[in-house]
C-alpha positions as a printed Julia matrix, in Angstrom:
259×3 Matrix{Float64}:
  -2.99   -4.1    13.95
  -3.61   -7.63   12.68
  -4.04   -8.67    9.05
  -7.85   -8.42    9.0
  -7.82   -5.0    10.64
  -5.2    -3.77    8.19
  -7.2    -5.04    5.22
 -10.32   -3.33    6.58
  -8.38   -0.08    6.96
  -7.11   -0.34    3.39
 -10.59   -1.03    2.03
 -12.07    1.89    3.94
  -9.42    4.5     3.18
  -8.15    3.51   -0.25
 -11.25    2.03   -1.87
 -14.57    3.05   -0.28
 -13.33    6.57    0.48
 -10.99    6.78   -2.5
  -9.66   10.11   -3.69
  -8.83   10.98   -7.32
  -5.38    9.69   -8.22
  -4.32   12.54  -10.46
  -5.2    15.77  -12.26
  -8.47   15.7   -14.14
  -9.79   12.64  -12.28
 -12.96   12.49  -10.2
 -14.56    9.89   -7.94
 -18.19    8.9    -8.44
 -20.5     6.67   -6.39
 -23.38    4.93   -8.15
 -25.06    1.51   -8.44
 -23.21    0.13   -5.41
 -19.71    0.91   -6.7
 -17.02    3.55   -6.29
 -15.48    4.45   -9.63
 -12.96    6.87  -11.08
 -13.48    8.75  -14.31
 -10.69   10.87  -15.79
 -10.87   13.67  -18.31
  -7.34   12.96  -19.54
  -7.02   10.25  -22.2
  -4.04    8.73  -20.37
  -5.84    8.7   -16.99
  -7.14    5.61  -15.23
 -10.82    4.73  -15.54
 -12.31    2.01  -13.41
 -14.07    0.5   -10.42
 -12.2     0.81   -7.13
 -14.71   -0.77   -4.75
 -18.07   -2.5    -4.88
 -20.58   -3.43   -2.23
 -22.59   -6.02   -4.11
 -24.37   -9.31   -3.5
 -25.86  -12.08   -5.61
 -28.98  -10.03   -6.28
 -27.34   -6.73   -7.24
 -24.09   -7.75   -8.95
 -25.31   -8.36  -12.52
 -27.26   -5.1   -12.63
 -24.29   -3.13  -11.3
 -21.95   -4.7   -13.86
 -24.33   -3.84  -16.7
 -24.67   -0.27  -15.42
 -20.9     0.25  -15.42
 -20.53   -1.19  -18.91
 -23.23    1.17  -20.16
 -21.71    4.15  -18.34
 -18.17    3.77  -19.69
 -19.35    2.69  -23.14
 -21.32    5.94  -23.37
 -18.08    7.77  -22.54
 -16.2     5.78  -25.17
 -13.68    4.61  -22.56
 -12.18    1.24  -21.79
 -12.11    0.67  -18.06
 -10.85   -1.66  -15.38
 -12.78   -3.41  -12.64
 -10.14   -3.78   -9.94
 -11.35   -6.97   -8.26
  -9.94   -8.26   -4.97
 -10.15  -11.89   -3.88
 -12.12  -10.96   -0.73
 -14.78   -9.0    -2.68
 -18.34  -10.23   -2.81
 -20.19  -11.98   -4.24
 -17.68  -14.8    -4.42
 -18.47  -15.44   -8.09
 -18.05  -11.81   -9.19
 -15.1   -12.76  -11.42
 -17.32  -15.17  -13.36
 -20.0   -12.52  -13.74
 -17.43  -10.07  -15.11
 -16.19  -12.66  -17.61
 -19.75  -13.36  -18.74
 -20.26   -9.62  -19.3
 -17.27   -9.4   -21.62
 -14.45   -8.42  -19.28
 -10.98   -9.91  -19.83
  -8.58  -10.54  -16.9
  -4.99   -9.36  -16.78
  -2.37  -11.1   -14.59
  -3.25  -11.15  -10.9
  -1.09   -9.37   -8.34
  -0.82   -9.6    -4.57
  -1.86   -6.67   -2.39
   0.98   -6.29    0.11
   1.31   -3.78    2.95
   4.08   -2.97    5.42
   4.38   -0.49    8.3
   6.95    2.11    7.34
   8.45    1.81   10.82
   9.25   -1.88   10.2
  11.25   -1.29    7.0
  15.01   -0.87    7.05
  15.98    2.53    5.64
  19.67    1.62    5.39
  19.72   -0.41    2.18
  21.77    1.6    -0.27
  22.15    1.02   -3.99
  24.57   -1.69   -5.19
  28.0    -0.8    -6.49
  27.84    1.02   -9.81
  24.33    2.41   -9.23
  23.29    5.88   -8.21
  19.73    7.05   -7.51
  18.49   10.12   -9.34
  15.18   11.95   -8.73
  12.83   12.48  -11.65
  11.63   16.08  -11.8
  11.24   17.01  -15.47
  10.44   15.78  -18.97
  13.96   14.46  -19.52
  13.71   12.27  -16.44
  10.25   11.05  -17.44
  11.62   10.06  -20.84
  14.23    7.9   -19.11
  11.51    6.33  -16.93
   9.55    5.48  -20.06
  12.63    3.88  -21.58
  13.13    1.7   -18.49
   9.46    0.72  -18.39
   9.5    -0.5   -21.97
  12.68   -2.53  -21.45
  11.63   -3.97  -18.08
   8.01   -4.83  -18.83
   7.97   -5.1   -22.61
   4.95   -2.82  -22.92
   4.57    0.7   -24.36
   5.34    3.45  -21.87
   3.8     6.47  -23.59
   0.66    6.7   -21.44
   2.67    6.19  -18.27
   5.06    8.94  -19.29
   2.23   11.36  -20.05
   0.6    10.66  -16.7
   3.8    11.04  -14.67
   4.72   14.28  -16.43
   1.27   15.72  -15.77
   1.53   14.76  -12.09
   4.95   16.38  -11.79
   3.66   19.57  -13.39
   0.33   19.85  -11.57
   0.63   17.85   -8.31
   4.35   17.48   -7.58
   3.79   17.11   -3.83
   1.87   13.86   -4.36
   4.54   12.04   -6.35
   8.09   10.81   -5.81
   9.77    9.36   -8.9
  13.3     7.99   -8.99
  15.72    6.42  -11.46
  18.54    3.98  -10.82
  21.4     4.93  -13.11
  24.4     2.84  -14.17
  26.62    5.6   -15.48
  24.46    7.43  -18.0
  22.11    4.49  -18.57
  18.79    4.15  -16.67
  18.4     0.56  -15.45
  15.44    0.81  -13.06
  12.73    3.26  -12.09
  10.04    3.51   -9.45
   7.35    5.83   -8.11
   5.61    6.55   -4.82
   2.24    8.25   -4.74
   1.06    9.91   -1.53
  -2.61    9.64   -0.63
  -3.53   12.71    1.45
  -5.98   12.03    4.26
  -5.0     8.35    4.53
  -2.38    6.29    6.34
  -1.03    4.87    3.06
   1.32    5.66    0.22
   1.48    3.47   -2.87
   4.63    2.04   -4.4
   4.46    1.64   -8.18
   6.83    0.69  -10.96
   9.99   -0.9    -9.64
  10.86   -2.22  -13.07
  14.49   -3.22  -13.67
  16.09   -4.08  -17.01
  16.92   -7.8   -17.26
  20.71   -7.62  -16.95
  20.5    -5.7   -13.64
  17.97   -7.95  -11.9
  19.02   -9.87   -8.8
  21.63   -7.3    -7.74
  19.68   -5.39   -5.1
  18.45   -2.47   -7.2
  14.78   -3.17   -6.42
  15.49   -3.4    -2.66
  17.38   -0.11   -2.78
  14.45    1.63   -4.44
  12.08    0.28   -1.77
  14.38    1.58    1.0
  14.77    4.95   -0.71
  11.01    5.47   -0.9
  10.5     4.16    2.63
  12.87    6.84    3.96
  10.9     9.54    2.16
   7.59    8.08    3.38
   8.85    8.18    6.98
   9.83   11.84    6.56
   6.25   12.57    5.42
   4.63   10.73    8.32
   3.21    7.89    6.22
   2.27    4.84    8.34
   1.94    2.13    5.67
   3.31    1.37    2.22
   1.14   -0.54   -0.24
   2.25   -2.54   -3.28
   0.42   -4.55   -5.95
   3.16   -7.16   -6.23
   3.96   -9.43   -9.14
   5.08  -13.01   -8.57
   8.67  -11.83   -9.1
   8.59   -9.05   -6.52
   6.45  -10.77   -3.86
   9.29  -12.89   -2.36
  11.54   -9.83   -2.09
   8.81   -7.81   -0.43
   8.04  -10.61    2.03
  11.69  -10.68    3.08
  11.59   -6.92    3.58
   8.58   -7.14    5.91
   5.51   -6.78    3.67
   2.4    -8.86    4.41
   0.08  -10.28    1.74
  -3.52   -9.14    2.38
  -5.43  -10.1    -0.77
  -5.05  -10.88   -4.47
  -6.15   -8.26   -6.98
  -6.99   -8.91  -10.63
  -7.6    -6.17  -13.2
 -10.62   -7.08  -15.33
 -10.64   -4.94  -18.49
 -13.64   -3.98  -20.61
 -13.11   -2.44  -24.03
 -16.23   -0.98  -25.64
């Protein structure tokens, strides 16, 4: 499957035919978009896909602003660089959306990834299965990314309690200290699983911890019959992922609207 075919498969399975990503979430289709609305405060609200053109884009943007404002929810328009119309980003900005840092959509066949990369010396991998493990994940997230981890922790704990078969969460431990964490979310009915997190505390970066967490999740994905792994990669992780066999398909930018 070439790059364009793979991107079309991703758009069809993961965006146009998206499934709710967690407990309490639902998918809605209206005004030329596919959106997720979540009953839980810590859930993700936003636009996953849009089929718009120059004549319909402004009306669809206004409709989504009105919809989520009525719910009292901030939401994200997850825009990809191949989406249309080509000036949709400018239309979102004009409507009051604010962009967050762009990331690169990267995909790799599970069969092409090496499962043999173990953790570096001094590191052991530990599954996250309970509230204590989630608390350690939250600690890593805050140190690695410098942002609050409360909402992430609440979401992961709810997934573990209500949909444990859809989530793999893992910690990299240096002795008793968590130094990295990562997640993999299965997407039933699709060929994909998503890799999320992968944050490592500064003093452990560049030692192979991130690569080991990729390999660990790839092994589990292969056991579950997953064909492709998908990552929204930062500028820091993209070179590592390219060396591991991931291909860049598009650039995605979260555009946030706060009522």
